LOPA-543088 format. One record per residue (C-alpha): x, y, z; residue in one letter; residue number from 1. Coordinates in steps of 0.1 Angstrom, whole numbers. Layout:
! LOPA-543088
(pt (X,Y,Z),'A',NUM)
...
! end
This chain:
! LOPA-543088
(pt (952,1179,1449),'X',1)
(pt (986,1195,1439),'X',2)
(pt (1010,1210,1464),'X',3)
(pt (1006,1246,1451),'X',4)
(pt (968,1243,1451),'X',5)
(pt (969,1230,1488),'X',6)
(pt (990,1261,1497),'X',7)
(pt (966,1284,1479),'X',8)
(pt (937,1269,1498),'X',9)
(pt (956,1274,1531),'X',10)
(pt (962,1311,1522),'X',11)
(pt (925,1315,1515),'X',12)
(pt (918,1303,1551),'X',13)
(pt (945,1327,1564),'X',14)
(pt (927,1356,1546),'X',15)
(pt (894,1346,1562),'X',16)
(pt (910,1347,1596),'X',17)
(pt (922,1382,1588),'X',18)
(pt (886,1391,1577),'X',19)
(pt (896,1393,1540),'X',20)
(pt (882,1375,1511),'X',21)
(pt (892,1369,1475),'X',22)
(pt (877,1345,1449),'X',23)
(pt (912,1333,1439),'X',24)
(pt (946,1332,1456),'X',25)
(pt (973,1325,1430),'X',26)
(pt (1009,1315,1440),'X',27)
(pt (1031,1325,1411),'X',28)
(pt (1067,1317,1403),'X',29)
(pt (1089,1346,1413),'X',30)
(pt (1103,1370,1387),'X',31)
(pt (1132,1377,1411),'X',32)
(pt (1144,1343,1424),'X',33)
(pt (1169,1361,1447),'X',34)
(pt (1139,1372,1468),'X',35)
(pt (1123,1338,1468),'X',36)
(pt (1110,1310,1446),'X',37)
(pt (1074,1323,1446),'X',38)
(pt (1054,1355,1451),'X',39)
(pt (1019,1366,1461),'X',40)
(pt (1003,1397,1445),'X',41)
(pt (971,1396,1464),'X',42)
(pt (978,1425,1487),'X',43)
(pt (973,1450,1459),'X',44)
(pt (938,1435,1451),'X',45)
(pt (928,1435,1488),'X',46)
(pt (940,1471,1492),'X',47)
(pt (916,1483,1465),'X',48)
(pt (888,1462,1480),'X',49)
(pt (893,1471,1516),'X',50)
(pt (908,1506,1512),'X',51)
(pt (940,1498,1531),'X',52)
(pt (977,1501,1523),'X',53)
(pt (990,1470,1503),'X',54)
(pt (1022,1470,1525),'X',55)
(pt (1001,1469,1556),'X',56)
(pt (980,1440,1543),'X',57)
(pt (1011,1421,1531),'X',58)
(pt (1027,1424,1565),'X',59)
(pt (994,1412,1581),'X',60)
(pt (995,1381,1559),'X',61)
(pt (1032,1375,1566),'X',62)
(pt (1027,1376,1603),'X',63)
(pt (998,1351,1601),'X',64)
(pt (1013,1323,1579),'X',65)
(pt (1030,1293,1594),'X',66)
(pt (1065,1279,1590),'X',67)
(pt (1058,1260,1558),'X',68)
(pt (1069,1294,1542),'X',69)
(pt (1106,1304,1545),'X',70)
(pt (1127,1333,1533),'X',71)
(pt (1095,1354,1535),'X',72)
(pt (1099,1391,1527),'X',73)
(pt (1077,1420,1515),'X',74)
(pt (1087,1443,1486),'X',75)
(pt (1070,1475,1474),'X',76)
(pt (1043,1481,1467),'X',77)
(pt (1031,1449,1485),'X',78)
(pt (1046,1418,1468),'X',79)
(pt (1051,1389,1492),'X',80)
(pt (1081,1368,1482),'X',81)
(pt (1089,1334,1498),'X',82)
(pt (1101,1298,1493),'X',83)
(pt (1087,1266,1507),'X',84)
(pt (1102,1246,1535),'X',85)
(pt (1123,1219,1520),'X',86)
(pt (1108,1191,1540),'X',87)
(pt (1073,1200,1528),'X',88)
(pt (1083,1199,1492),'X',89)
(pt (1102,1166,1495),'X',90)
(pt (1073,1150,1513),'X',91)
(pt (1050,1160,1484),'X',92)
(pt (1075,1149,1456),'X',93)
(pt (1078,1115,1472),'X',94)
(pt (1040,1112,1471),'X',95)
(pt (1041,1121,1434),'X',96)
(pt (1067,1094,1429),'X',97)
(pt (1041,1069,1440),'X',98)
(pt (1011,1085,1424),'X',99)
(pt (1013,1109,1394),'X',100)
(pt (977,1120,1401),'X',101)
(pt (991,1140,1431),'X',102)
(pt (1002,1164,1404),'X',103)
(pt (968,1167,1389),'X',104)
(pt (941,1191,1401),'X',105)
(pt (909,1173,1391),'X',106)
(pt (878,1194,1383),'X',107)
(pt (841,1184,1386),'X',108)
(pt (834,1157,1360),'X',109)
(pt (817,1167,1328),'X',110)
(pt (806,1145,1299),'X',111)
(pt (824,1159,1269),'X',112)
(pt (817,1148,1233),'X',113)
(pt (847,1154,1210),'X',114)
(pt (843,1157,1172),'X',115)
(pt (877,1155,1155),'X',116)
(pt (893,1137,1125),'X',117)
(pt (868,1146,1098),'X',118)
(pt (884,1127,1070),'X',119)
(pt (865,1126,1037),'X',120)
(pt (857,1090,1026),'X',121)
(pt (872,1079,993),'X',122)
(pt (898,1106,994),'X',123)
(pt (934,1103,1005),'X',124)
(pt (942,1121,1038),'X',125)
(pt (965,1151,1031),'X',126)
(pt (987,1172,1053),'X',127)
(pt (959,1195,1062),'X',128)
(pt (941,1166,1078),'X',129)
(pt (968,1161,1105),'X',130)
(pt (959,1189,1130),'X',131)
(pt (923,1179,1138),'X',132)
(pt (932,1143,1150),'X',133)
(pt (964,1154,1167),'X',134)
(pt (948,1182,1187),'X',135)
(pt (915,1163,1193),'X',136)
(pt (931,1131,1205),'X',137)
(pt (954,1150,1229),'X',138)
(pt (926,1171,1243),'X',139)
(pt (905,1140,1248),'X',140)
(pt (933,1124,1268),'X',141)
(pt (939,1156,1288),'X',142)
(pt (902,1159,1296),'X',143)
(pt (902,1123,1309),'X',144)
(pt (933,1130,1330),'X',145)
(pt (916,1160,1346),'X',146)
(pt (884,1141,1354),'X',147)
(pt (861,1144,1324),'X',148)
(pt (841,1115,1309),'X',149)
(pt (847,1116,1271),'X',150)
(pt (832,1103,1239),'X',151)
(pt (850,1108,1206),'X',152)
(pt (838,1105,1171),'X',153)
(pt (858,1107,1139),'X',154)
(pt (827,1122,1120),'X',155)
(pt (836,1110,1085),'X',156)
(pt (827,1132,1056),'X',157)
(pt (810,1102,1039),'X',158)
(pt (785,1121,1018),'X',159)
(pt (788,1147,991),'X',160)
(pt (802,1152,957),'X',161)
(pt (830,1126,961),'X',162)
(pt (802,1100,961),'X',163)
(pt (788,1112,928),'X',164)
(pt (823,1113,914),'X',165)
(pt (832,1077,923),'X',166)
(pt (799,1062,913),'X',167)
(pt (799,1081,879),'X',168)
(pt (834,1067,872),'X',169)
(pt (824,1031,881),'X',170)
(pt (792,1035,859),'X',171)
(pt (815,1045,830),'X',172)
(pt (840,1017,835),'X',173)
(pt (817,988,847),'X',174)
(pt (782,996,835),'X',175)
(pt (772,959,840),'X',176)
(pt (774,961,878),'X',177)
(pt (740,953,892),'X',178)
(pt (740,986,911),'X',179)
(pt (733,1003,878),'X',180)
(pt (704,979,869),'X',181)
(pt (670,993,880),'X',182)
(pt (654,959,877),'X',183)
(pt (680,940,898),'X',184)
(pt (663,921,926),'X',185)
(pt (690,899,941),'X',186)
(pt (717,905,967),'X',187)
(pt (743,930,957),'X',188)
(pt (779,916,953),'X',189)
(pt (807,926,976),'X',190)
(pt (832,948,958),'X',191)
(pt (869,939,958),'X',192)
(pt (885,973,952),'X',193)
(pt (913,986,973),'X',194)
(pt (917,1021,988),'X',195)
(pt (944,1027,962),'X',196)
(pt (918,1018,935),'X',197)
(pt (894,1043,949),'X',198)
(pt (920,1070,949),'X',199)
(pt (927,1064,912),'X',200)
(pt (890,1064,904),'X',201)
(pt (884,1096,922),'X',202)
(pt (913,1115,905),'X',203)
(pt (902,1103,871),'X',204)
(pt (865,1113,877),'X',205)
(pt (875,1147,891),'X',206)
(pt (896,1155,861),'X',207)
(pt (868,1145,836),'X',208)
(pt (840,1162,855),'X',209)
(pt (859,1195,857),'X',210)
(pt (864,1194,820),'X',211)
(pt (829,1183,810),'X',212)
(pt (798,1200,823),'X',213)
(pt (776,1171,812),'X',214)
(pt (797,1148,833),'X',215)
(pt (796,1172,862),'X',216)
(pt (758,1173,860),'X',217)
(pt (757,1135,862),'X',218)
(pt (779,1137,893),'X',219)
(pt (754,1161,909),'X',220)
(pt (724,1139,899),'X',221)
(pt (740,1108,915),'X',222)
(pt (748,1127,946),'X',223)
(pt (712,1140,948),'X',224)
(pt (699,1104,943),'X',225)
(pt (720,1092,973),'X',226)
(pt (706,1120,994),'X',227)
(pt (671,1110,984),'X',228)
(pt (678,1074,995),'X',229)
(pt (683,1057,961),'X',230)
(pt (688,1021,973),'X',231)
(pt (712,1010,945),'X',232)
(pt (735,1040,948),'X',233)
(pt (733,1040,986),'X',234)
(pt (744,1004,988),'X',235)
(pt (772,1009,964),'X',236)
(pt (784,1041,981),'X',237)
(pt (783,1024,1016),'X',238)
(pt (806,996,1002),'X',239)
(pt (830,1022,988),'X',240)
(pt (830,1041,1021),'X',241)
(pt (839,1008,1040),'X',242)
(pt (868,1002,1016),'X',243)
(pt (880,1038,1020),'X',244)
(pt (879,1035,1059),'X',245)
(pt (906,1009,1058),'X',246)
(pt (932,1033,1047),'X',247)
(pt (919,1061,1068),'X',248)
(pt (921,1039,1099),'X',249)
(pt (957,1030,1090),'X',250)
(pt (968,1066,1090),'X',251)
(pt (949,1074,1122),'X',252)
(pt (965,1043,1138),'X',253)
(pt (999,1056,1128),'X',254)
(pt (991,1089,1144),'X',255)
(pt (980,1070,1176),'X',256)
(pt (945,1086,1173),'X',257)
(pt (916,1065,1184),'X',258)
(pt (878,1070,1183),'X',259)
(pt (849,1056,1203),'X',260)
(pt (826,1061,1173),'X',261)
(pt (832,1058,1136),'X',262)
(pt (801,1076,1125),'X',263)
(pt (797,1100,1096),'X',264)
(pt (771,1120,1076),'X',265)
(pt (754,1089,1064),'X',266)
(pt (746,1080,1100),'X',267)
(pt (726,1113,1104),'X',268)
(pt (701,1103,1076),'X',269)
(pt (678,1086,1100),'X',270)
(pt (676,1118,1122),'X',271)
(pt (671,1143,1094),'X',272)
(pt (632,1140,1092),'X',273)
(pt (627,1145,1129),'X',274)
(pt (652,1173,1130),'X',275)
(pt (635,1191,1101),'X',276)
(pt (602,1187,1118),'X',277)
(pt (616,1205,1149),'X',278)
(pt (631,1232,1127),'X',279)
(pt (601,1237,1105),'X',280)
(pt (586,1268,1124),'X',281)
(pt (620,1286,1120),'X',282)
(pt (625,1280,1083),'X',283)
(pt (615,1302,1054),'X',284)
(pt (621,1302,1017),'X',285)
(pt (649,1322,1001),'X',286)
(pt (657,1319,964),'X',287)
(pt (640,1285,964),'X',288)
(pt (661,1272,994),'X',289)
(pt (649,1268,1030),'X',290)
(pt (669,1289,1053),'X',291)
(pt (670,1298,1090),'X',292)
(pt (677,1333,1104),'X',293)
(pt (704,1332,1131),'X',294)
(pt (712,1368,1134),'X',295)
(pt (710,1383,1169),'X',296)
(pt (704,1419,1180),'X',297)
(pt (739,1422,1195),'X',298)
(pt (757,1412,1163),'X',299)
(pt (781,1439,1152),'X',300)
(pt (790,1422,1119),'X',301)
(pt (770,1404,1092),'X',302)
(pt (755,1370,1101),'X',303)
(pt (740,1354,1071),'X',304)
(pt (711,1329,1074),'X',305)
(pt (719,1292,1075),'X',306)
(pt (709,1273,1044),'X',307)
(pt (692,1240,1056),'X',308)
(pt (677,1226,1024),'X',309)
(pt (689,1234,989),'X',310)
(pt (665,1247,962),'X',311)
(pt (665,1212,946),'X',312)
(pt (653,1197,979),'X',313)
(pt (686,1181,988),'X',314)
(pt (702,1182,1022),'X',315)
(pt (736,1198,1027),'X',316)
(pt (764,1196,1052),'X',317)
(pt (745,1219,1077),'X',318)
(pt (714,1197,1075),'X',319)
(pt (734,1167,1085),'X',320)
(pt (754,1185,1112),'X',321)
(pt (721,1197,1128),'X',322)
(pt (708,1161,1126),'X',323)
(pt (740,1148,1141),'X',324)
(pt (739,1173,1170),'X',325)
(pt (702,1163,1176),'X',326)
(pt (712,1127,1177),'X',327)
(pt (742,1132,1200),'X',328)
(pt (722,1151,1225),'X',329)
(pt (694,1126,1225),'X',330)
(pt (717,1095,1228),'X',331)
(pt (745,1108,1251),'X',332)
(pt (732,1139,1269),'X',333)
(pt (767,1156,1270),'X',334)
(pt (775,1187,1290),'X',335)
(pt (797,1200,1261),'X',336)
(pt (804,1191,1225),'X',337)
(pt (838,1202,1212),'X',338)
(pt (846,1205,1175),'X',339)
(pt (881,1207,1162),'X',340)
(pt (884,1220,1126),'X',341)
(pt (903,1248,1110),'X',342)
(pt (896,1285,1117),'X',343)
(pt (879,1290,1083),'X',344)
(pt (848,1271,1095),'X',345)
(pt (843,1294,1125),'X',346)
(pt (814,1313,1110),'X',347)
(pt (797,1281,1098),'X',348)
(pt (798,1266,1133),'X',349)
(pt (785,1298,1148),'X',350)
(pt (755,1296,1125),'X',351)
(pt (749,1259,1132),'X',352)
(pt (752,1264,1170),'X',353)
(pt (728,1293,1170),'X',354)
(pt (703,1273,1149),'X',355)
(pt (706,1244,1173),'X',356)
(pt (698,1265,1204),'X',357)
(pt (671,1286,1187),'X',358)
(pt (652,1255,1176),'X',359)
(pt (657,1237,1208),'X',360)
(pt (678,1208,1194),'X',361)
(pt (702,1215,1222),'X',362)
(pt (694,1227,1257),'X',363)
(pt (712,1259,1267),'X',364)
(pt (730,1240,1295),'X',365)
(pt (749,1220,1268),'X',366)
(pt (778,1240,1255),'X',367)
(pt (785,1237,1218),'X',368)
(pt (821,1248,1212),'X',369)
(pt (842,1252,1181),'X',370)
(pt (880,1253,1186),'X',371)
(pt (896,1264,1154),'X',372)
(pt (932,1259,1144),'X',373)
(pt (956,1275,1120),'X',374)
(pt (971,1259,1089),'X',375)
(pt (1003,1240,1083),'X',376)
(pt (1025,1260,1060),'X',377)
(pt (1056,1254,1040),'X',378)
(pt (1088,1276,1041),'X',379)
(pt (1071,1300,1018),'X',380)
(pt (1044,1307,1044),'X',381)
(pt (1017,1291,1022),'X',382)
(pt (998,1259,1029),'X',383)
(pt (1022,1229,1028),'X',384)
(pt (1024,1213,993),'X',385)
(pt (1045,1189,972),'X',386)
(pt (1074,1203,952),'X',387)
(pt (1052,1204,921),'X',388)
(pt (1026,1225,939),'X',389)
(pt (1000,1197,946),'X',390)
(pt (984,1189,979),'X',391)
(pt (1007,1165,997),'X',392)
(pt (992,1133,1010),'X',393)
(pt (998,1127,1047),'X',394)
(pt (1013,1093,1039),'X',395)
(pt (1038,1110,1017),'X',396)
(pt (1049,1134,1045),'X',397)
(pt (1052,1105,1069),'X',398)
(pt (1074,1087,1044),'X',399)
(pt (1096,1118,1039),'X',400)
(pt (1101,1122,1077),'X',401)
(pt (1109,1085,1080),'X',402)
(pt (1136,1088,1053),'X',403)
(pt (1152,1117,1073),'X',404)
(pt (1152,1098,1106),'X',405)
(pt (1161,1063,1096),'X',406)
(pt (1199,1071,1090),'X',407)
(pt (1202,1087,1124),'X',408)
(pt (1191,1055,1143),'X',409)
(pt (1219,1032,1155),'X',410)
(pt (1224,1002,1132),'X',411)
(pt (1224,976,1160),'X',412)
(pt (1189,984,1173),'X',413)
(pt (1163,957,1171),'X',414)
(pt (1130,965,1155),'X',415)
(pt (1147,995,1137),'X',416)
(pt (1116,1001,1115),'X',417)
(pt (1093,1002,1145),'X',418)
(pt (1116,1027,1163),'X',419)
(pt (1118,1048,1131),'X',420)
(pt (1080,1049,1128),'X',421)
(pt (1076,1060,1165),'X',422)
(pt (1102,1087,1160),'X',423)
(pt (1085,1098,1128),'X',424)
(pt (1052,1102,1145),'X',425)
(pt (1068,1119,1175),'X',426)
(pt (1083,1144,1150),'X',427)
(pt (1050,1152,1133),'X',428)
(pt (1029,1153,1165),'X',429)
(pt (1053,1174,1186),'X',430)
(pt (1058,1199,1158),'X',431)
(pt (1020,1201,1152),'X',432)
(pt (1012,1206,1189),'X',433)
(pt (1040,1229,1197),'X',434)
(pt (1024,1261,1183),'X',435)
(pt (994,1277,1199),'X',436)
(pt (963,1260,1184),'X',437)
(pt (949,1291,1168),'X',438)
(pt (980,1301,1148),'X',439)
(pt (994,1290,1115),'X',440)
(pt (1029,1275,1116),'X',441)
(pt (1057,1266,1092),'X',442)
(pt (1065,1229,1091),'X',443)
(pt (1103,1225,1086),'X',444)
(pt (1110,1187,1081),'X',445)
(pt (1147,1189,1087),'X',446)
(pt (1144,1211,1118),'X',447)
(pt (1116,1191,1134),'X',448)
(pt (1132,1157,1128),'X',449)
(pt (1165,1168,1146),'X',450)
(pt (1176,1149,1177),'X',451)
(pt (1185,1182,1192),'X',452)
(pt (1164,1212,1201),'X',453)
(pt (1127,1216,1207),'X',454)
(pt (1116,1184,1188),'X',455)
(pt (1098,1152,1194),'X',456)
(pt (1130,1131,1189),'X',457)
(pt (1149,1152,1215),'X',458)
(pt (1121,1145,1240),'X',459)
(pt (1122,1108,1233),'X',460)
(pt (1160,1108,1234),'X',461)
(pt (1158,1122,1270),'X',462)
(pt (1133,1095,1279),'X',463)
(pt (1157,1068,1265),'X',464)
(pt (1185,1083,1286),'X',465)
(pt (1163,1082,1317),'X',466)
(pt (1151,1047,1312),'X',467)
(pt (1187,1034,1306),'X',468)
(pt (1199,1052,1338),'X',469)
(pt (1171,1038,1359),'X',470)
(pt (1176,1003,1345),'X',471)
(pt (1213,1004,1353),'X',472)
(pt (1207,1015,1388),'X',473)
(pt (1189,983,1396),'X',474)
(pt (1166,1001,1421),'X',475)
(pt (1129,991,1425),'X',476)
(pt (1119,1018,1449),'X',477)
(pt (1129,1054,1449),'X',478)
(pt (1130,1082,1474),'X',479)
(pt (1142,1118,1474),'X',480)
(pt (1158,1128,1507),'X',481)
(pt (1174,1162,1499),'X',482)
(pt (1179,1190,1475),'X',483)
(pt (1217,1187,1470),'X',484)
(pt (1223,1216,1445),'X',485)
(pt (1207,1243,1423),'X',486)
(pt (1202,1221,1393),'X',487)
(pt (1181,1197,1412),'X',488)
(pt (1162,1225,1429),'X',489)
(pt (1154,1239,1394),'X',490)
(pt (1140,1206,1383),'X',491)
(pt (1118,1203,1415),'X',492)
(pt (1105,1239,1410),'X',493)
(pt (1097,1230,1374),'X',494)
(pt (1078,1199,1385),'X',495)
(pt (1056,1220,1409),'X',496)
(pt (1045,1241,1379),'X',497)
(pt (1029,1212,1361),'X',498)
(pt (993,1214,1375),'X',499)
(pt (990,1250,1363),'X',500)
(pt (1003,1239,1329),'X',501)
(pt (977,1212,1326),'X',502)
(pt (949,1236,1336),'X',503)
(pt (960,1263,1312),'X',504)
(pt (963,1238,1284),'X',505)
(pt (928,1225,1291),'X',506)
(pt (913,1260,1294),'X',507)
(pt (928,1272,1261),'X',508)
(pt (924,1238,1244),'X',509)
(pt (960,1241,1232),'X',510)
(pt (988,1217,1238),'X',511)
(pt (1017,1241,1234),'X',512)
(pt (1019,1246,1271),'X',513)
(pt (1025,1209,1276),'X',514)
(pt (1051,1207,1248),'X',515)
(pt (1069,1237,1263),'X',516)
(pt (1069,1221,1297),'X',517)
(pt (1083,1189,1283),'X',518)
(pt (1111,1206,1265),'X',519)
(pt (1120,1228,1296),'X',520)
(pt (1120,1198,1319),'X',521)
(pt (1141,1177,1294),'X',522)
(pt (1166,1206,1290),'X',523)
(pt (1169,1210,1328),'X',524)
(pt (1175,1172,1332),'X',525)
(pt (1200,1170,1304),'X',526)
(pt (1220,1199,1318),'X',527)
(pt (1221,1181,1352),'X',528)
(pt (1230,1148,1336),'X',529)
(pt (1259,1163,1316),'X',530)
(pt (1274,1177,1348),'X',531)
(pt (1270,1147,1372),'X',532)
(pt (1281,1111,1374),'X',533)
(pt (1249,1099,1390),'X',534)
(pt (1258,1062,1395),'X',535)
(pt (1292,1068,1411),'X',536)
(pt (1280,1093,1438),'X',537)
(pt (1278,1085,1475),'X',538)
(pt (1248,1064,1485),'X',539)
(pt (1226,1092,1498),'X',540)
(pt (1233,1116,1469),'X',541)
(pt (1230,1088,1443),'X',542)
(pt (1196,1076,1457),'X',543)
(pt (1182,1112,1457),'X',544)
(pt (1195,1117,1421),'X',545)
(pt (1179,1085,1410),'X',546)
(pt (1146,1094,1428),'X',547)
(pt (1147,1127,1408),'X',548)
(pt (1153,1108,1376),'X',549)
(pt (1124,1085,1383),'X',550)
(pt (1102,1115,1390),'X',551)
(pt (1112,1132,1357),'X',552)
(pt (1107,1100,1338),'X',553)
(pt (1072,1094,1353),'X',554)
(pt (1061,1129,1344),'X',555)
(pt (1075,1127,1308),'X',556)
(pt (1059,1093,1304),'X',557)
(pt (1024,1106,1314),'X',558)
(pt (1027,1138,1293),'X',559)
(pt (1038,1119,1262),'X',560)
(pt (1008,1097,1267),'X',561)
(pt (985,1128,1268),'X',562)
(pt (1001,1139,1235),'X',563)
(pt (996,1104,1221),'X',564)
(pt (1033,1100,1215),'X',565)
(pt (1048,1065,1220),'X',566)
(pt (1082,1060,1237),'X',567)
(pt (1111,1040,1224),'X',568)
(pt (1137,1021,1245),'X',569)
(pt (1167,1028,1222),'X',570)
(pt (1175,1052,1193),'X',571)
! end
């Protein structure tokens, strides 16, 4: 349990002794540091509840608390200002030096299933695909840090029109493949295409189909045949998906995003019949399609029915999502399922969730939650694109950032390309996670790749400085024995804020609180570093400074791991 949480629990006990009760006691950083480092606002809440003067209640509390609180004073209308006894804080910080988890307020364990990634098989990942894996991976790591059991799934978009597109193009180019022979009885050959080949095939097919309605109908027909279980097309498509996954995995590996499951829409096929059997009493026909009403009496805006089966009898994305939910609940029995997709899918997920609960696919004690996010925009405020207006591939953006960073790295560094790649990914991930999840943001490559300011490279530069300093010190054990000046005090106060930062980030499912904290901590340390010659100080001061450096490094190391950002040793 964190230091601040321990003191909040102590204050709850104090209130009980005074015959007062509140569900929560929050210790807040003071707005007026001249009056104390922290403040309590509880006297006002208690005054309303118990019909007493807030000043009277505040003074009652002040007279009851022990000597762990110093510089205690009461300000109108009932604010209690105070600082903590230095010995208590140092004792706690030295515990944190040995165990980072002393900074973490664990919550009761839940089993959380996370759905993020969502790449479409046989298509190149573009810039818009970056946010889901970045946010999802970081939230998975944060959830585990705070005590949750997690299961993650990439949930590939491995069914749909792209299947029809690719197969129609192959049928045109290589009609003699046994996949197109209805009478073929042998074992199907293994295809030797590369992910790049599939990209070229898809682009060509897409152009032709959009210009030729007859060709587009063929695409639809092939897609429908796969949905119906056509063995030849299904085998061909599964091979194409496996080829495509190679390049998808490469990009996710670069982003340091990892999944427990690599399942997709194809995996839901086996659960569709049982799911439809459960849904059958709730389905009705509308314009030839089977739909489910999900509107509720309390709705204040239109809630359209959810289409489950198209009028041609084919399944759609919603059918397969419902089957996937059914399968996940049956196999894993999660307490919550989190989905990370962009905000434009909010209505769709509301429909799917309502249908799942209404039909009993999911028990009401399992929370289905969609966490939407904003778009990545260019300097014009529109979705990020290439100079010619096309959708930029994620690989292309990674290469562009690498080209900006490479010249900034010192020439004598070993493994320069590896360092460049880590700095590139740090640039992308820190910039992507820096904005509140729900908002759009403008991606500025030059700004976000800078080694100064609120950027990933600046954070890694601070880590490099800390690691170098600790290595030069030669110390194996560290201890903080005093608070020698205001700059050190500011760092310690910032450290004490971390548990609340982690909790807020978890509750809002947004990593911007952690990126803000990292930047603020790095800035405080660098201001201190630029004004002190740490290794030439007297022994006591030097050891305390180094203990503080080790503390800062440990925290930055753990938080970068939560964000899935890799450190470097030199840059």
